[in-house]
ROVEX-733970 format. One line per 3 residues: number of its first residue (from 1); their letters; for each residue x, y, z of N, C-alpha, C. Coordinates in steps of 0.02 Angstrom, whole numbers, m for minus. Each point is the difference from the previous one (the first is absolute). Layout:
! ROVEX-733970
NUM = a = X/Y/Z/X/Y/Z/X/Y/Z  ... .
This chain:
! ROVEX-733970
1 = mnk = 2185/m1161/m3107/m34/m41/51/m75/6/m10  m36/m57/m4/m72/4/m15/m40/27/59  m62/18/m14/m42/35/49/m15/m43/62 .
4 = arm = m10/m65/m10/m15/m43/57/59/m2/48  61/m5/m27/60/0/42/7/67/38  m11/54/m36/8/66/31/m51/11/55 .
7 = qil = m62/m24/m10/m50/9/52/20/m36/64  26/m61/m7/21/m38/58/56/36/37  50/24/m36/56/35/31/m23/63/37 .
10 = yel = m43/39/m31/m22/62/31/m46/m12/59  m38/m55/0/m41/m16/58/45/m20/59  55/m33/m15/44/m23/54/44/55/27 .
13 = vks = 8/55/m36/35/59/27/m39/28/59  m66/m1/m6/m43/27/53/4/m42/63  m4/m67/m9/3/m46/58/6/m71/m26 .
16 = nks = 26/m44/44/1/m71/m17/m72/m25/m4  m12/m49/m43/m67/m27/m8/2/m75/m12  m55/m33/18/m5/m71/m15/m13/m9/m75 .
19 = fwe = 11/m60/m25/m16/m15/m69/m73/16/m15  m45/m17/46/m71/10/m11/m19/74/m2  33/40/42/m12/72/m2/22/30/m66 .
22 = lld = 57/m22/m26/23/24/m65/m47/m21/m55  m24/m62/3/m46/m26/m50/m65/40/1  m22/19/59/m63/36/8/1/69/m34 .
25 = ith = 58/30/m7/3/68/m27/29/4/m70  16/m57/m30/28/2/m67/m52/22/m52  23/36/m51/m45/23/m53/0/m48/m60 .
28 = ytl = 39/m53/3/14/m39/m60/m25/m72/7  5/m39/m54/m24/m68/2/40/m41/51  m31/m51/25/34/m43/48/63/m31/m31 .
31 = rdf = m4/m20/m63/58/m28/m34/58/50/m1  m15/63/m18/51/52/m2/29/13/70  m44/m1/50/23/12/68/48/m55/23 .
34 = lea = m18/m63/m14/43/m56/21/68/3/m35  m1/15/m64/63/6/m37/43/57/28  m34/55/18/37/58/25/31/m15/68 .
37 = ins = m39/m28/46/26/m10/68/53/m55/1  m7/m50/m42/51/m52/m5/66/27/m28  m4/42/m51/61/28/m30/34/47/48 .
40 = lye = m39/40/38/31/45/49/36/m40/55  m30/m56/19/32/m42/51/64/m32/m27  m3/m27/m60/58/m34/m29/57/49/m14 .
43 = egl = m16/63/m13/52/50/m13/26/32/65  m29/m20/56/24/25/64/m24/70/17  m53/23/m33/m26/67/14/m49/m1/59 .
46 = iai = m30/m57/12/m44/m9/58/20/m65/35  m20/m5/63/11/m61/39/m60/m8/46  m2/m57/35/m57/m12/45/25/m24/67 .
49 = kdg = m31/26/53/18/m19/68/m61/6/44  m11/m52/41/m58/m2/46/m65/15/m36  m7/m26/m61/m62/7/m36/m9/66/m36 .
52 = evy = 50/44/3/m6/65/m32/52/8/m55  m20/31/m55/45/16/m55/29/69/13  65/7/m12/32/66/11/51/13/m54 .
55 = ltd = 17/64/m7/51/20/m49/70/m12/27  43/m29/m39/70/m6/18/36/66/m16  62/5/21/39/60/m17/4/9/m76 .
58 = kgm = 7/m56/m35/3/2/m73/m66/25/m28  m55/m22/30/m66/22/m22/m11/74/13  25/24/58/m7/71/17/31/45/m53 .
61 = kkv = 54/m23/m29/35/41/m50/m39/6/m65  m50/m43/m9/m40/1/m61/m59/49/4  m12/27/60/m59/41/12/17/73/7 .
64 = nkk = m36/42/m34/5/73/8/m43/19/60  30/22/54/m36/12/63/m33/69/3  2/36/m55/m25/68/m1/m74/5/18 .
67 = gin = m40/m51/m18/m72/6/9/m28/m36/61  44/m29/42/m26/m43/53/m37/37/56  10/65/6/m34/38/52/m70/24/m21 .
70 = fen = m19/m13/m62/m66/18/m24/m47/m59/11  m36/1/55/m41/m58/19/m71/4/m28  m27/m57/m16/m70/m4/m21/m25/m70/14 .
73 = kic = m66/m8/4/m29/m66/9/m72/1/m22  m26/m59/m14/m70/m8/m19/m44/13/61  m57/33/m11/m46/14/55/m18/m65/37 .
76 = ekc = 11/m1/65/m13/m60/39/m74/m14/10  m41/52/0/m72/m9/11/m34/m35/m58  14/25/m61/m35/m29/m59/44/m50/m37 .
79 = egk = 63/m7/21/49/m45/m33/10/19/m74  m10/63/m15/9/23/m69/m61/m12/m44  m55/m25/29/m60/m15/m38/m37/63/m23 .
82 = ril = 9/55/36/m33/63/m14/m73/m1/21  m19/m51/38/m69/m4/23/m1/m27/71  m39/32/44/m13/m24/67/m75/m10/7 .
85 = fng = m21/m46/41/m71/m10/9/m18/m7/74  m62/16/16/m24/m1/69/m74/m18/0  m31/6/57/m72/m9/6/m24/m66/m27 .
88 = kfk = m46/4/m48/m32/m60/m28/50/m48/m31  51/27/m32/50/m43/m31/38/m41/52  12/28/59/34/m38/53/m45/m57/25 .
91 = eil = m64/14/3/m48/m53/20/2/m56/m52  0/18/m63/0/m49/m54/65/m41/2  56/33/15/64/m36/5/m4/m55/52 .
94 = erf = m29/14/58/m5/m51/53/m46/m57/m21  m55/16/m33/m46/m52/m24/34/m42/m55  36/34/m44/34/m34/m54/52/m49/27 .
97 = kei = 39/22/49/50/m44/31/m32/m63/29  m57/10/32/m36/m56/30/m24/m49/m53  m28/27/m55/m29/m43/m52/52/m41/m36 .
100 = vre = 58/30/m15/50/m34/m43/45/m48/38  m10/m7/64/41/m47/39/m3/m71/m28  m58/m18/m28/m9/m68/m25/7/m4/m76 .
103 = rpi = 34/49/m29/8/2/m73/40/m60/m25  m7/m18/m63/39/m55/m29/75/16/3  40/m50/14/72/8/m1/23/8/m72 .
106 = pnl = 47/47/m14/23/9/m69/22/m65/m33  m16/m6/m64/17/m59/m39/58/18/m46  55/m37/6/60/14/m40/m13/m10/m74 .
109 = efy = m48/m43/m16/m16/m12/m71/m22/64/m35  m33/44/38/m24/63/m28/46/59/19  56/m16/32/48/51/21/m35/53/43 .
112 = qgy = m36/m24/51/m41/45/40/38/28/60  m25/55/24/24/33/60/m46/59/11  m12/18/62/m47/55/12/33/55/42 .
115 = mre = m22/62/m13/27/58/35/m29/4/71  30/42/40/m24/12/68/m72/27/m1  m38/m17/51/m69/23/3/m4/77/1 .
118 = ydv = 47/31/35/0/74/3/6/30/m70  41/m30/m42/11/27/m67/m62/m8/m44  m38/m53/12/m62/m10/m37/m48/58/16 .
121 = iar = m8/15/63/m46/54/20/27/68/m23  66/8/0/29/63/m25/m17/10/m74  m1/m55/m38/m18/5/m71/m73/22/m7 .
124 = val = m43/m30/41/m71/18/m1/m9/74/19  38/23/50/m4/70/21/23/47/m55  53/m20/m35/24/41/m56/m52/3/m56 .
127 = mhs = m30/m57/m14/m54/m1/m49/m56/49/19  m17/0/63/m54/44/23/19/73/m8  65/16/11/22/69/m7/m6/25/m72 .
130 = ynd = m1/m47/m47/m9/17/m71/m73/m7/m23  m45/m13/48/m71/m13/m16/m8/m60/m46  42/m51/12/m2/m61/m41/m37/m57/35 .
133 = lld = m36/14/55/m36/m52/36/m76/4/m7  m27/57/18/m73/7/7/m36/m13/m65  m45/m49/2/m43/m18/m57/40/m24/m61 .
136 = kef = 59/m25/11/42/m24/m55/m4/m76/m5  4/m25/m62/2/m72/m12/73/m21/m10  22/m48/42/70/m20/4/12/m68/m33 .
139 = lll = 55/m5/m35/25/m64/m24/69/m11/30  9/m57/34/65/m19/28/25/m60/m39  56/9/m33/29/m54/m39/54/m33/42 .
142 = gdd = m20/m55/32/42/m31/51/m14/34/67  m4/m40/54/m15/32/65/33/m37/57  65/m14/m5/37/m29/56/m7/43/63 .
145 = dll = m3/66/m11/0/47/56/m69/7/32  m51/m28/m31/m69/5/24/m23/73/6  23/40/m48/m22/69/m6/m76/4/m7 .
148 = sia = m29/m51/m32/m73/m1/m10/m37/5/67  26/m33/51/m33/2/66/6/69/31  59/30/m5/10/67/27/m46/50/m34 .
151 = lsl = m5/m4/m66/m44/45/m38/m72/m9/22  m22/m62/6/m69/m14/17/m18/21/71  48/m2/45/m12/20/69/m18/75/5 .
154 = tkl = 23/39/m48/m17/72/1/m72/13/m20  m31/m48/m34/m69/8/m26/m6/56/m52  57/21/m28/m1/56/m47/m5/m21/m74 .
157 = psk = 38/m51/m23/m8/m20/m70/m68/m31/m13  m25/8/m61/m64/m30/m17/7/m73/m22  61/m20/m20/12/m69/m21/74/m15/6 .
160 = vlv = 16/m61/21/69/m24/2/2/m70/m31  38/m7/m54/8/m65/m33/73/m21/3  13/m60/23/68/m28/2/7/m52/m54 .
163 = ldv = 51/7/m42/19/m52/m47/66/m30/24  0/m64/13/61/m32/25/1/m73/m21  60/m25/m15/7/m70/m20/m4/m48/59 .
166 = der = 10/26/61/3/m41/60/m70/m6/30  m30/m58/m6/m68/m11/25/m4/3/76  57/m9/35/m1/5/73/m19/70/22 .
169 = ige = 23/50/m38/m17/70/15/m75/10/m9  m27/m30/m52/m72/4/m11/m40/m31/56  22/m58/24/m34/m33/55/4/41/65 .
172 = fik = 59/31/11/7/42/60/m45/61/m4  m3/32/m58/m43/58/m9/m73/m19/9  m19/m58/m25/m69/m24/8/m17/m7/75 .
175 = kvn = 46/m27/38/m10/m8/73/m6/68/34  44/47/m20/m1/67/30/m66/35/m16  m23/m7/m62/m65/28/m19/m55/m23/48 .
178 = kdy = 0/m65/13/m51/m30/43/6/23/72  62/0/26/11/16/70/m6/74/16  15/43/m48/3/72/14/m49/40/m41 .
181 = gle = m43/m33/m38/m52/36/m37/26/43/m57  54/m23/m32/29/37/m56/m27/m29/m66  11/37/m55/m25/m23/m65/56/4/m52 .
184 = inf = 55/m34/13/56/m1/m47/m13/m55/m51  7/17/m63/m8/m49/m54/68/m31/m17  m1/m65/m16/62/m34/m18/m10/m40/m64 .
187 = qky = 50/1/m43/m2/m40/m61/69/m28/m12  4/m66/m8/64/m30/m14/23/21/m70  62/25/m4/24/24/m65/76/m1/0 .
190 = dvs = 28/m26/m54/72/0/m13/14/57/m49  44/45/19/12/60/m40/27/m15/m70  25/m60/m10/24/m19/m66/m57/m19/m47 .
193 = dpl = m59/m13/28/m58/m19/m41/m33/62/m31  m39/m10/m53/m38/57/m29/m42/34/54  m9/65/m8/m38/39/48/m75/m7/m15 .
196 = prn = m40/m19/50/m72/m4/m12/m28/66/m27  m38/m4/m53/m25/59/m33/m45/43/45  m35/m32/47/m46/38/43/36/43/51 .
199 = lig = 67/m4/3/39/40/47/31/61/m33  4/1/m64/35/54/m36/m38/66/8  37/51/24/m28/67/7/m55/7/51 .
202 = kfd = 0/m43/52/m56/m1/48/17/26/70  63/19/12/20/17/68/29/70/4  m7/30/60/27/67/12/72/m2/24 .
205 = vfs = 17/m53/38/67/m5/30/25/m71/m6  64/m6/m17/35/m64/m5/59/2/47  13/m55/35/59/m4/44/31/m70/m5 .
208 = sep = 67/m2/4/35/m63/m6/70/5/29  27/m58/20/71/m7/16/26/m53/m49  21/21/m59/14/m48/m54/65/m39/9 .
211 = let = 5/m54/m39/64/m35/m7/51/50/m26  64/m9/17/50/49/m20/46/m24/m56  m24/m46/m39/33/m14/m64/m30/48/m51 .
214 = isg = 35/12/m55/m26/45/m51/m68/m24/m26  m4/m64/m17/m63/m27/m26/m56/2/52  18/m12/63/m48/2/54/m27/70/12 .
217 = lka = 46/48/2/m20/70/9/m46/23/m56  20/m15/m61/m41/20/m58/m70/m30/5  m3/m64/16/m65/m34/3/m46/31/52 .
220 = fii = 25/10/60/m42/27/53/m22/71/m15  46/42/m23/m16/70/m14/m48/6/m59  14/m36/m54/m42/5/m59/m70/m27/13 .
223 = rgv = m5/m57/36/m65/m27/17/m39/49/45  35/28/49/m33/46/47/m25/63/m34  42/31/m41/m19/62/m35/m58/m14/m47 .
226 = scl = 0/m58/m31/m54/m18/m47/m68/m3/34  m1/m9/65/m63/m4/37/m24/68/25  39/53/m11/m19/66/25/m48/37/m45 .
229 = rde = m44/37/31/m44/46/m36/40/62/m22  m32/43/m37/31/65/m17/21/36/64  60/26/m1/29/37/57/6/m44/62 .
232 = gvg = 6/m66/m11/11/m45/56/68/9/32  8/m31/59/61/9/40/30/m68/16  67/m3/1/34/m62/17/53/8/54 .
235 = yfg = 9/m51/39/52/m3/51/37/m66/m8  66/1/4/38/m62/2/66/11/34  30/m54/24/64/4/35/55/m28/m43 .
238 = lst = 59/28/9/59/m22/m38/61/11/44  39/m52/11/58/6/44/62/24/m38  52/14/38/65/9/m32/43/m62/14 .
241 = aea = m20/m41/50/39/m59/16/3/m49/m58  m56/m7/m37/m2/m48/m54/m17/32/m68  m8/66/0/m18/34/m62/46/60/m12 .
244 = syk = 44/m7/m49/45/54/m17/m37/57/m32  34/57/m6/m32/57/m32/m17/m13/m74  34/m49/m30/m18/m19/m69/m72/m26/m2 .
247 = kwi = m19/m37/51/m69/m24/4/m47/58/15  21/44/43/m43/57/18/m18/40/m63  50/14/m41/m13/43/m59/m43/m37/m52 .
250 = kiq = 8/m67/m4/m42/m38/m46/m74/4/20  m12/m3/65/m69/5/24/m27/70/m10  42/51/10/m22/68/m12/m18/10/m74 .
253 = kil = 38/m30/m45/m14/5/m71/m66/m35/m17  m13/m57/31/m63/m36/m12/m59/43/22  6/31/58/m54/43/25/m12/58/m48 .
256 = tkm = 54/29/m26/m7/56/m47/m37/m23/m63  19/m60/m25/m32/m27/m60/m74/m12/12  m18/m15/62/m70/m14/16/m39/63/20 .
259 = ncv = 31/57/m12/m32/65/12/m9/14/75  52/m21/39/m2/10/72/60/43/21  m10/39/54/53/43/25/14/m17/73 .
262 = ltd = 64/m5/18/20/m11/69/m11/63/40  m34/m5/56/m10/57/44/44/m3/62  18/m61/21/40/m9/61/44/m62/m5 .
265 = iir = 60/6/27/42/m58/14/28/13/70  m22/m41/48/21/10/70/45/m59/20  65/13/5/49/m52/14/m12/m31/68 .
268 = gfs = 9/m65/5/m2/m35/64/m68/3/34  m54/7/m38/m66/7/31/m21/m63/37  14/m58/m29/m22/m63/30/60/m43/19 .
271 = ryp = m4/m29/59/54/m43/25/m25/m71/9  43/m47/m15/m20/m71/m1/43/m42/48  m31/m46/37/39/m51/33/35/m43/m53 .
274 = try = 53/m32/18/36/m43/m49/2/m73/22  m36/m15/54/m6/m69/22/m73/m14/17  m26/m54/m30/m69/m20/12/m1/m75/11 .
277 = gni = m4/m21/63/1/m72/13/66/m30/m24  m5/m48/m46/60/m32/m27/31/37/m59  m33/54/m23/26/38/m56/50/53/25 .
280 = nye = 60/m2/m26/53/46/20/27/36/m62  m14/65/m4/25/40/m56/67/33/15  35/m24/51/64/29/19/59/m48/m8 .
283 = kft = m9/m52/m41/54/m48/m10/57/29/m41  m12/59/m29/53/33/m39/61/17/43  m7/m1/66/56/17/44/57/m51/m8 .
286 = tkl = m15/m58/m29/53/m49/m12/50/25/m53  m19/53/m36/44/28/m51/52/49/30  m8/17/63/46/48/31/69/m30/12 .
289 = kfq = 50/43/m2/70/m21/12/18/3/74  m48/18/42/14/5/71/m62/m23/38  8/m15/64/m54/m24/42/m40/58/29 .
292 = ide = m67/m9/3/m43/51/30/m48/m32/49  m30/41/42/m50/m24/47/m68/m9/m36  m46/m35/32/m67/m7/m26/m34/69/m3 .
295 = npg = m46/7/m46/m39/62/m4/m39/10/65  11/56/35/m34/11/64/m72/22/m7  m24/5/m61/m70/20/m10/m7/62/m43 .
298 = iyw = 51/15/m41/m3/58/m43/m37/m17/m64  m50/41/m17/m39/m9/m61/37/34/m58  51/m32/m26/42/32/m51/m31/m4/m70 .
301 = fks = m45/m49/m11/m31/m6/m66/m59/48/m4  6/50/m43/m50/53/m5/m20/9/m73  m60/24/m10/m21/17/m67/m23/73/m2 .
304 = alf = 14/32/m57/m24/67/m11/m73/m5/m22  m40/49/20/m70/1/m21/m7/48/m59  m24/m27/m56/m14/40/m60/m74/15/m3 .
307 = rfe = m17/62/m15/m70/18/m14/m2/33/m69  m50/m18/m40/m7/29/m66/m73/13/m16  m12/42/m49/m68/15/m23/m3/m7/m75 .
310 = alg = m56/m25/m25/m11/m2/m72/m23/69/m23  30/25/m53/m20/64/m28/m56/m14/m50  m60/2/24/m56/m19/m42/m6/m76/m3 .
313 = kpr = m9/m27/m59/m10/m72/m9/67/m36/m4  9/m53/40/62/m39/m5/7/m32/m69  61/m2/m26/12/m29/m66/23/m72/10 .
316 = lii = m36/m47/m31/18/m71/6/56/m16/m50  58/m18/25/57/m13/m44/10/m73/m14  m38/m43/34/1/m72/m13/m72/m24/m1 .
319 = dpd = m17/m40/m47/m68/m28/m6/m16/m39/64  m53/19/36/m18/m35/62/m13/m75/m10  m17/m19/m62/m13/m71/m14/64/m41/m7 .
322 = kal = 56/34/m1/64/m34/m11/29/m28/65  21/m63/m1/35/m29/57/71/28/2  29/6/60/66/29/8/48/m51/29 .
325 = nit = 61/0/m26/53/m43/28/35/38/56  2/m31/58/29/34/58/58/m40/30  54/34/13/56/m29/37/m9/21/73 .
328 = yid = 2/m48/45/m16/15/69/62/18/42  58/m19/m23/61/15/38/52/33/m46  28/55/21/52/35/m37/68/m26/25 .
331 = kve = 32/m42/m40/62/m31/21/60/48/m1  m11/59/m28/54/50/0/m4/47/60  m59/27/13/m6/51/53/m26/m27/66 .
334 = dvt = m31/m58/0/m29/m27/62/51/m46/33  15/15/63/44/m46/38/m33/m22/65  m65/12/7/m34/m17/63/m36/m68/m3 .
337 = hpi = m19/m22/m59/m41/m60/m4/38/m61/25  m30/m38/46/34/m59/28/20/m52/m52  m32/1/m59/16/m50/m51/73/4/m21 .
340 = fy = 31/58/9/70/9/m20/48/m33/49  m25/m23/57/44/m25/52/m16/m71/21 .
């Protein structure tokens, strides 16, 4: 029995759960989770009643109950982030929430979506704990999350440059600069295009939430690392919902080739809404073999936060002048994109 199936069974031994609660705690890709829960239902190992999934008598016989009395849970205060913030950061969170209320609505053409405001500030707080903020020059490759605004509100970085293909983000940042006295730089840039030479090796910190296709991940990470100075630092997010461990290890290998070392991987650090106006990233529920209730507001789509450091000078493994071919949708591992439905 595969790991996704076993996790579902063992979670249901503890208590009945809704589909969304099970999805929220799965360790595996969304595709694997859907296949697992459908097969368990079709085999009669689980059933659903009043919106809750439960183990049948047949399902109970598949579970070794020896370990069910050993309870554990993720820290509720930090949500497993390993970082809590207070004082000035809480003030910045409230200002950030106010500023981003008028942000551009995600564009499906760019496969956009943004994390919760709290998670953006938590990332900034984690950066500060590593001394990655004060007097540092930042490059953000893509900025759906408007991390640039959160960074600039601290007044700690010496420079923040956003590279993004979406000009609406640039216009919004320009307005925020004017209204709030910030100095965020914006440059329209498509990650598949050659990297401007004046950016190579010029930044202390790089941050991104890359596309989760292999070509997309490679492009964002390689472009970002190429812009780092000696001993520069990088942050990026990677989910398990759309990125299998095969993708994770490929990215780790790329970082190693570029003379970078992973210092942290914090699972579930950032949580994302899955509905933005008319964009619905939950149409995959049509693949289920049973009926479920609407999502009550569970942020099940999460990304792990990766932090890495360059050991000395980053090694450029692709010529920055070279254009890159990028696939924007992974038709094997991605089941959230509305285009499939």
